[in-house]
KEMAR-67668 format. One record per residue (C-alpha): x, y, z; residue number from 1; residue in three letters. Coordinates in steps of 0.02 Angstrom, whole numbers. Layout:
// KEMAR-67668
<r><c1>X</c1><c2>Y</c2><c3>Z</c3><pos>NUM</pos><code>ALA</code></r>
...
***
This chain:
// KEMAR-67668
<r><c1>6</c1><c2>11</c2><c3>-6</c3><pos>1</pos><code>MET</code></r>
<r><c1>53</c1><c2>177</c2><c3>-43</c3><pos>2</pos><code>LEU</code></r>
<r><c1>-5</c1><c2>357</c2><c3>2</c3><pos>3</pos><code>GLU</code></r>
<r><c1>-17</c1><c2>451</c2><c3>-160</c3><pos>4</pos><code>GLY</code></r>
<r><c1>-15</c1><c2>629</c2><c3>-185</c3><pos>5</pos><code>ILE</code></r>
<r><c1>-190</c1><c2>632</c2><c3>-194</c3><pos>6</pos><code>ASP</code></r>
<r><c1>-213</c1><c2>595</c2><c3>1</c3><pos>7</pos><code>GLY</code></r>
<r><c1>-287</c1><c2>420</c2><c3>-55</c3><pos>8</pos><code>GLN</code></r>
<r><c1>-202</c1><c2>258</c2><c3>4</c3><pos>9</pos><code>VAL</code></r>
<r><c1>-181</c1><c2>146</c2><c3>-146</c3><pos>10</pos><code>HIS</code></r>
<r><c1>-157</c1><c2>-55</c2><c3>-145</c3><pos>11</pos><code>TYR</code></r>
<r><c1>-7</c1><c2>-99</c2><c3>-275</c3><pos>12</pos><code>ILE</code></r>
<r><c1>-8</c1><c2>-275</c2><c3>-340</c3><pos>13</pos><code>TYR</code></r>
<r><c1>161</c1><c2>-325</c2><c3>-288</c3><pos>14</pos><code>TYR</code></r>
<r><c1>280</c1><c2>-360</c2><c3>-439</c3><pos>15</pos><code>THR</code></r>
<r><c1>443</c1><c2>-426</c2><c3>-476</c3><pos>16</pos><code>PRO</code></r>
<r><c1>485</c1><c2>-214</c2><c3>-530</c3><pos>17</pos><code>GLU</code></r>
<r><c1>420</c1><c2>-179</c2><c3>-340</c3><pos>18</pos><code>LEU</code></r>
<r><c1>511</c1><c2>-304</c2><c3>-252</c3><pos>19</pos><code>GLU</code></r>
<r><c1>686</c1><c2>-272</c2><c3>-362</c3><pos>20</pos><code>ALA</code></r>
<r><c1>664</c1><c2>-89</c2><c3>-291</c3><pos>21</pos><code>ALA</code></r>
<r><c1>636</c1><c2>-134</c2><c3>-125</c3><pos>22</pos><code>ARG</code></r>
<r><c1>770</c1><c2>-262</c2><c3>-104</c3><pos>23</pos><code>SER</code></r>
<r><c1>893</c1><c2>-126</c2><c3>-181</c3><pos>24</pos><code>GLN</code></r>
<r><c1>832</c1><c2>-21</c2><c3>-29</c3><pos>25</pos><code>GLY</code></r>
<r><c1>711</c1><c2>84</c2><c3>-129</c3><pos>26</pos><code>GLY</code></r>
<r><c1>537</c1><c2>137</c2><c3>-89</c3><pos>27</pos><code>MET</code></r>
<r><c1>571</c1><c2>169</c2><c3>86</c3><pos>28</pos><code>ARG</code></r>
<r><c1>458</c1><c2>275</c2><c3>225</c3><pos>29</pos><code>THR</code></r>
<r><c1>453</c1><c2>443</c2><c3>180</c3><pos>30</pos><code>ASN</code></r>
<r><c1>538</c1><c2>434</c2><c3>19</c3><pos>31</pos><code>SER</code></r>
<r><c1>445</c1><c2>512</c2><c3>-164</c3><pos>32</pos><code>LEU</code></r>
<r><c1>413</c1><c2>382</c2><c3>-292</c3><pos>33</pos><code>VAL</code></r>
<r><c1>322</c1><c2>391</c2><c3>-466</c3><pos>34</pos><code>ARG</code></r>
<r><c1>243</c1><c2>240</c2><c3>-521</c3><pos>35</pos><code>LEU</code></r>
<r><c1>195</c1><c2>230</c2><c3>-688</c3><pos>36</pos><code>ARG</code></r>
<r><c1>106</c1><c2>64</c2><c3>-779</c3><pos>37</pos><code>LYS</code></r>
<r><c1>185</c1><c2>29</c2><c3>-957</c3><pos>38</pos><code>LEU</code></r>
<r><c1>154</c1><c2>-89</c2><c3>-1080</c3><pos>39</pos><code>PHE</code></r>
<r><c1>308</c1><c2>-195</c2><c3>-1141</c3><pos>40</pos><code>SER</code></r>
<r><c1>261</c1><c2>-333</c2><c3>-1268</c3><pos>41</pos><code>GLU</code></r>
<r><c1>69</c1><c2>-318</c2><c3>-1223</c3><pos>42</pos><code>GLY</code></r>
<r><c1>111</c1><c2>-356</c2><c3>-1050</c3><pos>43</pos><code>HIS</code></r>
<r><c1>98</c1><c2>-227</c2><c3>-911</c3><pos>44</pos><code>PRO</code></r>
<r><c1>249</c1><c2>-172</c2><c3>-824</c3><pos>45</pos><code>VAL</code></r>
<r><c1>264</c1><c2>-42</c2><c3>-692</c3><pos>46</pos><code>ILE</code></r>
<r><c1>416</c1><c2>77</c2><c3>-718</c3><pos>47</pos><code>ASN</code></r>
<r><c1>470</c1><c2>159</c2><c3>-537</c3><pos>48</pos><code>ILE</code></r>
<r><c1>561</c1><c2>328</c2><c3>-536</c3><pos>49</pos><code>ASP</code></r>
<r><c1>644</c1><c2>334</c2><c3>-361</c3><pos>50</pos><code>GLU</code></r>
<r><c1>651</c1><c2>528</c2><c3>-323</c3><pos>51</pos><code>LEU</code></r>
<r><c1>723</c1><c2>487</c2><c3>-147</c3><pos>52</pos><code>GLY</code></r>
<r><c1>704</c1><c2>544</c2><c3>19</c3><pos>53</pos><code>ASP</code></r>
<r><c1>551</c1><c2>688</c2><c3>45</c3><pos>54</pos><code>SER</code></r>
<r><c1>648</c1><c2>807</c2><c3>148</c3><pos>55</pos><code>GLU</code></r>
<r><c1>792</c1><c2>851</c2><c3>2</c3><pos>56</pos><code>PRO</code></r>
<r><c1>668</c1><c2>862</c2><c3>-111</c3><pos>57</pos><code>ILE</code></r>
<r><c1>544</c1><c2>978</c2><c3>-22</c3><pos>58</pos><code>LEU</code></r>
<r><c1>680</c1><c2>1092</c2><c3>-5</c3><pos>59</pos><code>ARG</code></r>
<r><c1>734</c1><c2>1082</c2><c3>-184</c3><pos>60</pos><code>ASN</code></r>
<r><c1>662</c1><c2>1244</c2><c3>-261</c3><pos>61</pos><code>LYS</code></r>
<r><c1>679</c1><c2>1200</c2><c3>-456</c3><pos>62</pos><code>VAL</code></r>
<r><c1>604</c1><c2>1036</c2><c3>-434</c3><pos>63</pos><code>TYR</code></r>
<r><c1>455</c1><c2>1119</c2><c3>-360</c3><pos>64</pos><code>LEU</code></r>
<r><c1>420</c1><c2>1245</c2><c3>-466</c3><pos>65</pos><code>ARG</code></r>
<r><c1>435</c1><c2>1131</c2><c3>-622</c3><pos>66</pos><code>GLU</code></r>
<r><c1>329</c1><c2>1010</c2><c3>-546</c3><pos>67</pos><code>THR</code></r>
<r><c1>198</c1><c2>1148</c2><c3>-492</c3><pos>68</pos><code>ALA</code></r>
<r><c1>213</c1><c2>1220</c2><c3>-677</c3><pos>69</pos><code>GLN</code></r>
<r><c1>165</c1><c2>1040</c2><c3>-748</c3><pos>70</pos><code>ARG</code></r>
<r><c1>33</c1><c2>1026</c2><c3>-636</c3><pos>71</pos><code>LEU</code></r>
<r><c1>-27</c1><c2>1194</c2><c3>-694</c3><pos>72</pos><code>ILE</code></r>
<r><c1>-11</c1><c2>1154</c2><c3>-879</c3><pos>73</pos><code>ARG</code></r>
<r><c1>-128</c1><c2>1009</c2><c3>-836</c3><pos>74</pos><code>ARG</code></r>
<r><c1>-245</c1><c2>1105</c2><c3>-791</c3><pos>75</pos><code>GLY</code></r>
<r><c1>-215</c1><c2>1087</c2><c3>-580</c3><pos>76</pos><code>MET</code></r>
<r><c1>-188</c1><c2>1216</c2><c3>-497</c3><pos>77</pos><code>LEU</code></r>
<r><c1>-81</c1><c2>1160</c2><c3>-337</c3><pos>78</pos><code>PRO</code></r>
<r><c1>-155</c1><c2>1204</c2><c3>-154</c3><pos>79</pos><code>GLN</code></r>
<r><c1>-140</c1><c2>1144</c2><c3>6</c3><pos>80</pos><code>GLU</code></r>
<r><c1>-268</c1><c2>1007</c2><c3>66</c3><pos>81</pos><code>ASP</code></r>
<r><c1>-233</c1><c2>1007</c2><c3>262</c3><pos>82</pos><code>GLY</code></r>
<r><c1>-134</c1><c2>853</c2><c3>251</c3><pos>83</pos><code>TRP</code></r>
<r><c1>-8</c1><c2>824</c2><c3>381</c3><pos>84</pos><code>ASN</code></r>
<r><c1>160</c1><c2>754</c2><c3>383</c3><pos>85</pos><code>GLY</code></r>
<r><c1>259</c1><c2>715</c2><c3>226</c3><pos>86</pos><code>CYS</code></r>
<r><c1>111</c1><c2>740</c2><c3>101</c3><pos>87</pos><code>LEU</code></r>
<r><c1>41</c1><c2>910</c2><c3>180</c3><pos>88</pos><code>GLY</code></r>
<r><c1>230</c1><c2>974</c2><c3>181</c3><pos>89</pos><code>ARG</code></r>
<r><c1>224</c1><c2>908</c2><c3>-19</c3><pos>90</pos><code>TYR</code></r>
<r><c1>77</c1><c2>1000</c2><c3>-50</c3><pos>91</pos><code>HIS</code></r>
<r><c1>123</c1><c2>1161</c2><c3>34</c3><pos>92</pos><code>LYS</code></r>
<r><c1>300</c1><c2>1170</c2><c3>-59</c3><pos>93</pos><code>ALA</code></r>
<r><c1>187</c1><c2>1143</c2><c3>-217</c3><pos>94</pos><code>LEU</code></r>
<r><c1>73</c1><c2>1284</c2><c3>-168</c3><pos>95</pos><code>THR</code></r>
<r><c1>208</c1><c2>1406</c2><c3>-137</c3><pos>96</pos><code>GLU</code></r>
<r><c1>313</c1><c2>1359</c2><c3>-297</c3><pos>97</pos><code>ALA</code></r>
<r><c1>153</c1><c2>1393</c2><c3>-387</c3><pos>98</pos><code>ALA</code></r>
<r><c1>130</c1><c2>1565</c2><c3>-328</c3><pos>99</pos><code>MET</code></r>
<r><c1>222</c1><c2>1724</c2><c3>-409</c3><pos>100</pos><code>PRO</code></r>
<r><c1>369</c1><c2>1792</c2><c3>-323</c3><pos>101</pos><code>PRO</code></r>
<r><c1>314</c1><c2>1932</c2><c3>-237</c3><pos>102</pos><code>GLU</code></r>
<r><c1>393</c1><c2>2095</c2><c3>-328</c3><pos>103</pos><code>ARG</code></r>
<r><c1>509</c1><c2>2194</c2><c3>-198</c3><pos>104</pos><code>SER</code></r>
<r><c1>484</c1><c2>2352</c2><c3>-178</c3><pos>105</pos><code>ARG</code></r>
<r><c1>586</c1><c2>2501</c2><c3>-77</c3><pos>106</pos><code>PRO</code></r>
<r><c1>540</c1><c2>2518</c2><c3>113</c3><pos>107</pos><code>ALA</code></r>
<r><c1>514</c1><c2>2686</c2><c3>81</c3><pos>108</pos><code>ASN</code></r>
<r><c1>365</c1><c2>2644</c2><c3>-81</c3><pos>109</pos><code>GLU</code></r>
<r><c1>241</c1><c2>2541</c2><c3>63</c3><pos>110</pos><code>THR</code></r>
<r><c1>97</c1><c2>2621</c2><c3>103</c3><pos>111</pos><code>GLY</code></r>
<r><c1>131</c1><c2>2601</c2><c3>294</c3><pos>112</pos><code>ARG</code></r>
<r><c1>302</c1><c2>2711</c2><c3>269</c3><pos>113</pos><code>ASP</code></r>
<r><c1>218</c1><c2>2841</c2><c3>163</c3><pos>114</pos><code>ARG</code></r>
<r><c1>80</c1><c2>2869</c2><c3>299</c3><pos>115</pos><code>ARG</code></r>
<r><c1>217</c1><c2>2898</c2><c3>436</c3><pos>116</pos><code>ARG</code></r>
<r><c1>282</c1><c2>3004</c2><c3>321</c3><pos>117</pos><code>ASP</code></r>
<r><c1>124</c1><c2>3113</c2><c3>280</c3><pos>118</pos><code>GLN</code></r>
<r><c1>115</c1><c2>3154</c2><c3>486</c3><pos>119</pos><code>GLY</code></r>
<r><c1>268</c1><c2>3244</c2><c3>491</c3><pos>120</pos><code>ARG</code></r>
***
């Protein structure tokens, strides 16, 4: 059983590909993997992309920005869904990566500073 980024727990049949990944130390708790069902010679095969430990990935701004842009192009807007743990941090990081960067303004151009100047 695997928890998907959709917040659902998915039952995945144990296949030789999964066995090989697990025996090589892959698919550990709190790691991110991408599973895709492909067909080879008419038979289903699971393709496993090991993305690694979730913590470094959640700090990788380039990966998160690219993932968020890919989701947006597919018509999905990343958003926080109230999940906790690794999944919640993943959704939060994607949501933040999807937001346009704020334009920085000099401190003297903010409304707060203007109000202060007007009172003098």
